[in-house]
C-alpha positions in Angstrom: -10.0 -4.2 13.0 -11.5 -2.1 10.0 -9.3 -3.8 7.4 -9.9 -7.2 8.9 -13.8 -6.0 8.1 -13.7 -4.8 4.7 -12.0 -8.2 3.6 -14.8 -9.9 5.3 -17.6 -8.1 3.4 -15.5 -9.1 0.0 -15.4 -12.5 0.8 -19.1 -12.3 1.8 -20.1 -10.4 -1.5 -17.8 -13.6 -3.4 -19.4 -16.2 -1.5 -23.2 -14.6 -2.5 -22.4 -14.7 -5.9 -21.4 -18.8 -6.0 -23.8 -19.5 -3.5 -25.7 -20.4 -7.2 -25.5 -23.5 -8.4 -24.9 -22.0 -11.9 -20.8 -20.7 -10.5 -17.8 -21.8 -9.1 -15.2 -20.1 -7.5 -11.6 -19.7 -8.5 -8.7 -18.0 -6.2 -6.1 -16.1 -7.5 -2.8 -14.2 -6.1 -3.3 -10.2 -6.7 -0.4 -8.0 -6.1 -1.4 -4.9 -4.7 0.3 -1.8 -4.0 1.5 -0.1 -0.5 -0.2 2.5 1.2 3.1 4.5 0.9 5.1 4.6 -1.9 9.4 4.1 -1.3 11.8 6.1 -3.5 13.2 4.2 -6.0 16.2 3.6 -5.7 15.6 1.4 -2.1 15.8 -2.2 -3.1 18.0 -3.5 -0.2 16.6 -2.5 3.1 18.2 -3.1 7.2 16.0 -3.5 9.6 17.0 -2.3 13.4 15.6 -2.3 17.0 15.5 0.7 18.6 12.9 0.4 21.3 14.7 -0.8 23.9 15.3 1.2 26.7 17.9 3.5 27.1 20.4 3.8 30.5 18.3 4.3 33.5 15.1 3.2 31.7 15.5 -0.6 32.6 14.0 -0.2 36.1 11.0 1.5 35.2 10.3 -0.8 32.7 10.9 -3.8 35.4 8.4 -2.0 37.6 5.5 -1.7 34.8 6.1 -5.6 33.9 5.9 -6.4 37.7 2.3 -5.1 38.1 1.0 -5.7 35.0 1.2 -8.6 35.3 3.6 -9.2 32.1 6.9 -11.6 31.8 10.1 -9.6 32.8 12.1 -9.0 29.2 9.0 -10.0 27.7 8.5 -6.6 25.8 12.1 -7.0 24.6 12.3 -10.4 23.1 8.2 -9.6 21.6 10.4 -6.3 19.9 12.8 -8.3 18.6 10.1 -10.8 16.8 8.0 -7.8 15.2 11.5 -7.0 14.0 11.8 -10.5 12.2 7.8 -10.2 11.2 8.3 -7.2 9.1 11.7 -8.9 7.4 9.6 -11.6 7.0 6.9 -9.7 5.0 9.2 -7.3 2.8 11.1 -10.5 1.9 7.7 -12.3 0.7 7.3 -9.1 -1.7 8.6 -8.7 -5.3 9.8 -4.7 -4.0 12.5 -5.5 -1.6 15.3 -7.6 0.3 15.1 -7.0 3.9 17.9 -8.1 6.6 17.4 -7.9 10.2 20.8 -6.0 11.4 21.6 -7.0 14.5 24.7 -6.5 17.0 24.0 -2.5 17.0 23.1 -0.8 20.1 20.6 2.5 19.3 18.8 2.8 22.5 15.5 4.0 22.6 13.0 5.0 25.3 11.4 1.5 26.0 8.3 2.7 26.0 5.1 4.0 23.4 7.1 7.1 23.4 8.8 8.0 20.5 12.5 8.7 20.7 14.7 11.8 18.9 15.5 10.7 14.8 18.7 9.1 14.5 21.0 11.5 12.8 21.9 11.3 8.9 25.6 10.1 9.6 24.2 7.4 11.5 22.0 6.1 9.0 24.9 7.0 6.1 27.5 4.5 8.4 24.4 1.4 8.7 23.7 1.7 5.2 27.6 1.6 4.3 28.7 -1.2 6.8 25.2 -3.3 5.9 25.0 -2.4 2.3 21.7 -1.2 2.3 20.2 1.4 0.6 17.7 2.6 3.6 17.0 1.9 7.4 13.8 1.0 9.1 13.8 1.1 12.7 10.9 0.0 14.7 11.2 2.9 17.7 8.3 2.7 20.0 7.2 -1.0 21.3 4.4 -1.6 23.8 2.7 -4.8 24.5 -0.5 -5.0 27.1 -2.3 -8.0 28.5 -5.9 -8.4 28.7 -7.3 -11.5 30.8 -11.1 -12.5 31.1 -12.5 -14.9 32.8 -16.1 -16.1 32.7 -18.8 -18.8 33.1 -22.2 -20.2 31.8 -24.7 -22.5 32.4 -25.1 -24.7 29.1 -27.6 -27.6 28.6 -25.8 -31.1 27.6 -27.1 -34.2 26.6 -25.3 -36.6 29.0 -26.3 -40.9 29.3 -28.8 -39.4 26.8 -30.3 -36.9 29.2 -30.2 -33.2 29.1 -28.2 -31.3 32.1 -26.9 -27.9 32.8 -23.4 -27.8 33.4 -21.5 -24.9 34.2 -18.6 -23.8 31.7 -15.4 -21.9 31.6 -14.2 -18.8 29.3 -11.0 -17.4 29.5 -10.3 -14.8 26.6 -6.5 -13.4 26.0 -6.0 -10.2 24.5 -2.4 -9.0 23.6 -2.1 -5.6 22.2 0.8 -4.3 20.2 1.6 -0.6 19.8 4.8 -0.6 17.4 6.3 2.4 15.6 8.3 2.6 12.9 10.4 4.9 11.2 11.8 5.1 7.8 15.2 6.6 6.9 16.1 6.9 3.4 19.7 8.6 3.5 19.8 9.0 -0.9 18.0 11.8 -0.4 17.8 12.8 3.2 14.4 11.3 3.5 12.2 10.4 6.5 9.5 8.4 4.3 7.5 7.0 7.0 7.1 7.5 11.0 4.2 6.2 12.5 2.4 4.1 15.3 0.4 1.1 14.7 -1.9 -0.4 17.2 -2.3 -4.6 16.4 -4.4 -6.9 18.7 -3.9 -10.8 18.3 -6.5 -13.1 20.4 -6.8 -16.4 22.0 -9.7 -18.6 23.2 -9.9 -20.9 25.8 -13.4 -23.2 27.2 -13.1 -25.6 29.7 -14.9 -27.8 32.5 -13.1 -25.8 35.1 -11.4 -22.4 34.8 -7.6 -24.1 35.4 -8.9 -26.2 32.0 -10.4 -23.0 29.9 -7.0 -21.2 30.7 -5.0 -24.1 30.0 -5.7 -24.0 26.8 -4.8 -20.5 26.2 -1.1 -19.8 25.2 1.6 -18.8 28.1 1.8 -14.7 28.2 5.7 -14.7 27.0 4.7 -16.9 23.5 1.8 -14.6 23.4 3.3 -11.3 23.4 6.2 -12.5 21.0 3.4 -13.8 18.2 1.4 -10.6 18.8 5.0 -9.0 18.2 5.6 -10.9 14.9 2.6 -10.5 13.5 2.5 -6.4 13.8 6.0 -6.7 12.2 4.4 -8.2 9.5 1.3 -5.8 9.3 3.6 -2.9 8.6 5.4 -4.5 5.8 1.4 -4.5 3.6 2.6 -0.2 4.2 5.4 -0.3 2.7 5.8 -2.7 0.2 3.6 -4.0 -2.8 2.0 -7.2 -1.7 0.3 -10.8 -2.6 -3.2 -11.3 -1.7 -5.1 -14.3 -2.0 -8.6 -13.8 -3.8 -11.8 -15.7 -4.5 -13.8 -15.0 -8.1 -16.8 -16.4 -9.6 -17.2 -18.0 -12.8 -20.1 -19.3 -14.8 -19.7 -23.2 -14.6 -23.0 -24.6 -16.1 -25.7 -23.5 -18.3 -25.7 -25.4 -21.4 -23.1 -28.2 -22.3 -20.4 -26.0 -23.9 -20.1 -24.0 -20.1 -20.1 -27.5 -18.7 -17.1 -28.3 -20.8 -15.2 -25.1 -20.0 -15.8 -26.1 -16.8 -14.2 -29.0 -16.8 -11.2 -27.7 -18.4 -10.8 -24.9 -16.1 -10.9 -27.2 -13.0 -7.8 -28.9 -14.7 -5.8 -25.2 -14.7 -6.7 -24.8 -18.5 -7.9 -21.6 -18.8 -6.7 -20.9 -22.5 -8.9 -23.8 -23.8 -11.5 -22.5 -22.1 -11.4 -19.1 -23.5 -12.3 -20.3 -26.9 -15.8 -21.8 -25.9 -16.4 -18.8 -24.0 -16.0 -16.2 -27.0 -17.9 -18.0 -29.1 -20.6 -18.2 -26.5 -20.2 -14.6 -25.8 -21.5 -13.3 -29.5 -25.1 -16.1 -28.9 -28.6 -14.5 -29.5 -29.5 -15.6 -25.8 -28.6 -12.5 -23.8 -28.2 -14.7 -20.9 -26.1 -17.1 -22.3 -24.1 -14.0 -23.6 -23.9 -12.2 -20.4 -22.6 -15.4 -18.9 -20.3 -15.8 -21.6 -18.8 -12.1 -21.3 -18.1 -12.3 -17.3 -16.2 -15.2 -17.8 -13.8 -13.7 -20.4 -13.7 -10.9 -17.9 -12.3 -13.5 -15.6 -9.9 -15.1 -17.7 -7.9 -11.4 -19.4 -7.9 -10.8 -15.7 -6.1 -14.3 -14.8 -4.1 -12.9 -17.5 -2.8 -9.6 -16.1 -5.2 -7.9 -18.7 -7.4 -5.4 -16.8 -8.6 -3.0 -18.9 -9.8 -5.9 -21.5 -11.5 -7.3 -18.7 -13.2 -4.0 -18.0 -14.5 -4.0 -21.3 -16.2 -7.8 -20.9 -17.7 -6.8 -17.7 -19.0 -4.2 -18.8 -20.4 -5.6 -21.8 -22.1 -7.9 -20.0 -23.9 -5.5 -18.0 -24.1 -3.4 -20.4 -25.2 -4.9 -23.7 -26.6 -8.3 -21.3 -28.3 -6.6 -17.7 -25.9 -9.3 -16.3 -26.5 -8.0 -12.6 -23.6 -10.3 -10.8 -21.3 -7.9 -13.5 -21.9 -5.0 -11.8 -20.1 -6.0 -8.8 -17.2 -7.4 -10.4 -17.1 -4.0 -12.3 -16.4 -2.0 -9.1 -13.4 -4.5 -8.6 -12.0 -4.3 -11.9 -12.1 -0.1 -11.8 -10.2 -0.6 -8.5 -7.8 -2.8 -9.7 -6.8 -0.3 -13.0 -6.6 2.8 -10.4 -4.5 0.9 -8.5 -2.4 -1.0 -11.2 -1.0 2.7 -11.7 0.3 3.3 -8.3 2.0 -0.1 -8.0 3.8 0.6 -11.4 5.5 3.6 -9.9 5.9 1.2 -6.5 7.5 -1.4 -8.9 10.3 1.3 -10.6 
């Protein structure tokens, strides 16, 4: 939830900047560092599902599924989707090549309780057999289902008359708790062992309780989707990943800004740069400040973060362009992140 809230605030800030008729929005792909840094020699990783119950634990899980209403075997399928979600997330990034290792049978507890660590001989054998540099094990997996039903009186217009009818709502939440361990045999290091809780939610609305329920996915499918999502989220923790962010730039103010804007809309950024560079020396401080701001964005688009910071700082320090203060903070964070990213991409 915290990650989503921070992202929402960032998007709202960009939207606030872009509300001016004098600015336009531009999307860009940004590579951001992972939360932890993996050992440099690790390039190929194998992912195993070790979350299934050991012998004697299966009946306990059967009873749990029966009592809670979960589909029998749903967590088994959900855990497999979880490892596939991680593999997809890692393969979509530039750092690792990931494979899901199937056909091996290393059991855990089948619950949210952690099993003992794999011994290093086992890890060595897996790495050698499947030609990978490290093993990532899903070692715990558990899901909880919450289904809420309610109704409310709402006003509708039927045959041009306002009438009050009852509307029914169904709210399905799946919370997945997954635990991961990263084994790096080269230096006999447990790179990471952490548990995470992720939640997905579906809503249904209808004129009857059943109609509202029919808008929801079946529980088994919902658990699978939640498991895949949870695995995909873990990829962000251990691998540099691509994110889409929005930036704004000034598109109008005079004919030169408008001409540059037309070039940008066609993807011809390099042809717009000389126009903004010329305007940055304008005696009109507002024009110069906006041009400096646009030069900062053009520099960031090229990956020249230090130069982008210089231009944005110039827009604020010399021309007092208020919008540049927010952008300066963004660029400062990116410069700091780039140092970590350079280390992780070695």
